[in-house]
KEVEX-899371 format. One record per residue (C-alpha): x, y, z negated. Coordinates in steps of 0.05 Angstrom, whole numbers, padded with zeros to 5 digits, always signed. Layout:
<sites>
XYZ;...
</sites>
This chain:
<sites>
+00000+00000+00000;+00028+00068+00019;+00029+00127-00027;-00015+00188-00014;+00019+00241+00027;+00032+00292-00028;+00058+00245-00083;+00099+00206-00032;+00136+00268-00007;+00147+00294-00077;+00175+00227-00099;+00222+00225-00039;+00244+00296-00053;+00259+00279-00126;+00298+00217-00105;+00338+00259-00054;+00353+00311-00106;+00377+00261-00157;+00420+00225-00106;+00450+00288-00078;+00466+00316-00147;+00503+00253-00165;+00545+00257-00102;+00550+00333-00092;+00534+00371-00156;+00549+00437-00122;+00484+00429-00082;+00441+00439-00144;+00419+00511-00128;+00403+00493-00056;+00363+00432-00078;+00322+00473-00128;+00306+00524-00075;+00287+00470-00025;+00241+00438-00076;+00205+00503-00089;+00194+00518-00015;+00172+00447+00001;+00124+00446-00058;+00092+00511-00036;+00083+00486+00035;+00054+00419+00013;+00005+00452-00035;-00017+00499+00020;-00029+00439+00066;-00072+00404+00012;-00112+00468+00003;-00088+00479-00068;-00057+00547-00054;-00102+00605-00037;-00082+00674-00015;-00116+00742-00007;-00189+00749-00027;-00197+00674-00037;-00142+00676-00089;-00175+00733-00126;-00243+00699-00125;-00213+00634-00151;-00178+00671-00206;-00242+00706-00226;-00281+00640-00227;-00228+00612-00272;-00236+00671-00318;-00168+00701-00302;-00147+00772-00288;-00123+00801-00223;-00081+00865-00216;-00068+00907-00155;+00003+00930-00142;+00010+01002-00166;+00055+01051-00130;+00100+01093-00175;+00075+01165-00178;+00122+01214-00144;+00143+01275-00184;+00110+01340-00162;+00144+01407-00151;+00119+01428-00219;+00152+01367-00250;+00217+01382-00215;+00214+01454-00238;+00203+01433-00310;+00260+01383-00306;+00308+01437-00280;+00279+01495-00319;+00339+01499-00367;+00388+01503-00310;+00346+01556-00273;+00338+01599-00335;+00413+01595-00350;+00432+01615-00279;+00380+01671-00282;+00409+01696-00348;+00478+01697-00318;+00453+01738-00259;+00421+01788-00306;+00489+01796-00341;+00526+01802-00274;+00481+01854-00244;+00473+01895-00307;+00549+01900-00309;+00549+01917-00234;+00498+01973-00237;+00524+02002-00302;+00596+02000-00277;+00616+01975-00345;+00687+01948-00348;+00673+01910-00413;+00610+01877-00386;+00647+01859-00322;+00699+01819-00360;+00644+01786-00402;+00612+01766-00336;+00678+01738-00310;+00687+01696-00372;+00616+01670-00365;+00628+01653-00292;+00690+01612-00308;+00659+01577-00368;+00589+01564-00343;+00590+01563-00267;+00661+01536-00266;+00679+01485-00318;+00609+01469-00343;+00569+01466-00278;+00623+01464-00224;+00573+01504-00183;+00603+01548-00128;+00589+01565-00056;+00636+01521-00016;+00661+01513+00055;+00625+01446+00051;+00560+01485+00048;+00580+01522+00111;+00589+01454+00144;+00521+01433+00116;+00487+01493+00147;+00517+01476+00214;+00498+01402+00211;+00432+01410+00174;+00459+01369+00117;+00443+01409+00054;+00420+01386-00014;+00345+01373-00020;+00313+01436-00046;+00267+01404-00098;+00325+01369-00132;+00374+01428-00129;+00334+01489-00148;+00390+01519-00190;+00440+01513-00134;+00393+01545-00083;+00380+01601-00134;+00456+01613-00137;+00466+01611-00062;+00404+01654-00048;+00426+01709-00096;+00497+01705-00070;+00478+01715+00003;+00423+01766-00012;+00469+01808-00055;+00522+01806+00000;+00472+01835+00050;+00450+01889+00001;+00515+01910-00032;+00573+01871-00003;+00615+01815-00032;+00588+01820-00103;+00591+01743-00106;+00666+01744-00095;+00677+01799-00146;+00633+01775-00203;+00599+01708-00192;+00650+01660-00160;+00684+01622-00216;+00751+01617-00182;+00752+01692-00165;+00734+01706-00237;+00790+01661-00260;+00843+01698-00219;+00817+01765-00242;+00823+01743-00314;+00894+01720-00298;+00909+01790-00272;+00883+01818-00337;+00931+01779-00381;+00993+01775-00336;+01042+01832-00351;+01043+01885-00297;+01119+01879-00289;+01110+01811-00256;+01066+01838-00200;+01092+01846-00130;+01056+01899-00089;+01047+01874-00018;+01065+01927+00034;+01004+01956+00068;+01021+01932+00138;+01033+01861+00114;+00970+01863+00071;+00927+01882+00131;+00954+01825+00174;+00952+01775+00117;+00878+01789+00104;+00863+01759+00172;+00890+01691+00151;+00826+01672+00115;+00786+01683+00179;+00835+01637+00217;+00825+01584+00163;+00749+01591+00167;+00750+01585+00243;+00799+01527+00242;+00758+01490+00189;+00694+01498+00230;+00728+01473+00294;+00757+01412+00258;+00689+01395+00228;+00653+01403+00295;+00703+01358+00330;+00711+01304+00277;+00648+01311+00234;+00695+01298+00176;+00695+01346+00117;+00741+01307+00071;+00797+01357+00084;+00763+01413+00046;+00802+01405-00020;+00865+01425+00018;+00837+01493+00037;+00793+01505-00024;+00816+01496-00097;+00747+01500-00128;+00752+01425-00144;+00798+01444-00202;+00738+01458-00246;+00720+01383-00244;+00790+01368-00273;+00790+01296-00245;+00790+01256-00181;+00847+01290-00144;+00917+01265-00129;+00985+01293-00145;+00991+01329-00078;+00929+01372-00091;+00949+01386-00163;+01018+01408-00139;+00986+01454-00087;+00941+01484-00140;+01000+01495-00187;+01039+01531-00132;+00978+01574-00116;+00967+01595-00188;+01041+01611-00199;+01040+01653-00136;+00977+01688-00162;+01018+01711-00222;+01059+01754-00175;+01008+01771-00121;+00942+01788-00153;+00880+01753-00127;+00923+01719-00074;+00873+01665-00053;+00812+01710-00052;+00847+01764-00011;+00883+01723+00040;+00862+01649+00041;+00789+01638+00021;+00744+01614+00079;+00681+01627+00038;+00704+01698+00025;+00715+01705+00100;+00644+01680+00115;+00615+01729+00064;+00660+01783+00092;+00627+01774+00160;+00559+01780+00128;+00580+01842+00090;+00593+01879+00155;+00517+01892+00155;+00514+01912+00082;+00456+01960+00068;+00479+01999+00006;+00552+02018+00015;+00599+02055-00031;+00590+02130-00024;+00649+02174-00008;+00665+02248-00019;+00688+02295+00035;+00754+02301-00003;+00767+02226+00008;+00794+02241+00077;+00857+02271+00045;+00858+02240-00024;+00891+02171-00034;+00877+02159-00107;+00824+02105-00095;+00866+02072-00041;+00925+02066-00089;+00880+02040-00144;+00845+01986-00102;+00875+01918-00117;+00839+01885-00059;+00867+01927-00001;+00796+01948+00017;+00806+02023+00025;+00838+02061+00082;+00833+02135+00067;+00760+02154+00069;+00739+02086+00096;+00716+02026+00055;+00731+01960+00089;+00667+01923+00069;+00694+01857+00096;+00749+01860+00043;+00713+01898-00013;+00687+01855-00070;+00652+01912-00107;+00701+01909-00165;+00678+01979-00188;+00748+02007-00196;+00741+02061-00143;+00668+02075-00163;+00688+02088-00235;+00745+02131-00211;+00705+02177-00166;+00653+02185-00221;+00708+02208-00269;+00705+02284-00270;+00773+02287-00302;+00810+02246-00249;+00773+02252-00183;+00794+02314-00142;+00722+02322-00118;+00699+02343-00187;+00761+02384-00201;+00751+02423-00137;+00678+02436-00155;+00700+02459-00225;+00752+02504-00195;+00703+02535-00146;+00652+02546-00202;+00704+02581-00246;+00726+02625-00187;+00655+02646-00174;+00645+02660-00248;+00704+02710-00252;+00689+02747-00187;+00656+02814-00199;+00585+02821-00174;+00578+02866-00114;+00518+02911-00110;+00468+02894-00055;+00460+02950-00004;
</sites>
């Protein structure tokens, strides 16, 4: 007498499994999987496995429960905003400090802003506008807005402020620019080397060459991994770079001891990009008629952004030095000439009107 189909096959499968395990123990996982698949197929052939609505009806008749697969709810924009609210508020508070110091022309508040930029945007957040973001604009590969609200807040204010007032981002917000300005504050003046004006003018073009070269390399290769070699902002992360990059950074910082703001003035591709935007700045620095002959502001400017009466907006970072100077009635010739003319008028005798 032959066995029924289902028991017979199951018995043969069990016998095969036992025999194979004795000869080839390493087949155990394969055998288990084969048993499961074969059992499912045989049960389906015998009508013991039901799927779809029939399965649900059978489960209900048996007094069981059935559950539909639930999709995980996607976070809304409001959820994302709440999750990033602390970051957004912190960046907003920093901007309030930065622009209060900018509009008040306060030297003390400016240095508080620079310290905050290095500490918060630099070492804490490592959040700066990078040449990589320029590549992202060109390739359409930018961070998703809903997951990077704080970063878009930073970039939006940085670009908008450049259009309105010039390179405020470079002079107050960029963590690396703030770091080099703080270096300039503590380094003794006797170490500084003043770059001759003609060399300074030509050297300021290097950053535009670097920007153009980086864009060409990216467009040709679609590779952006070279960016740390032209942009030292990675230093705020403190890890993940090799000895070559750390050596390059050390050389740059040592050179900055002697040539103030070296990287920002001559080498920064992001500064070059913002410099191009600042050529259409709306609210420019005002000048007096006496500026055509006076050179006090030009000698004071540590960014090489003044040529006689002309402000080079592509180079100016709105550091406030010249603006504080021309507002100083004791130093600026404009006010001294006005004072002199007023005194001369005061001592002239009045002539009778005929």
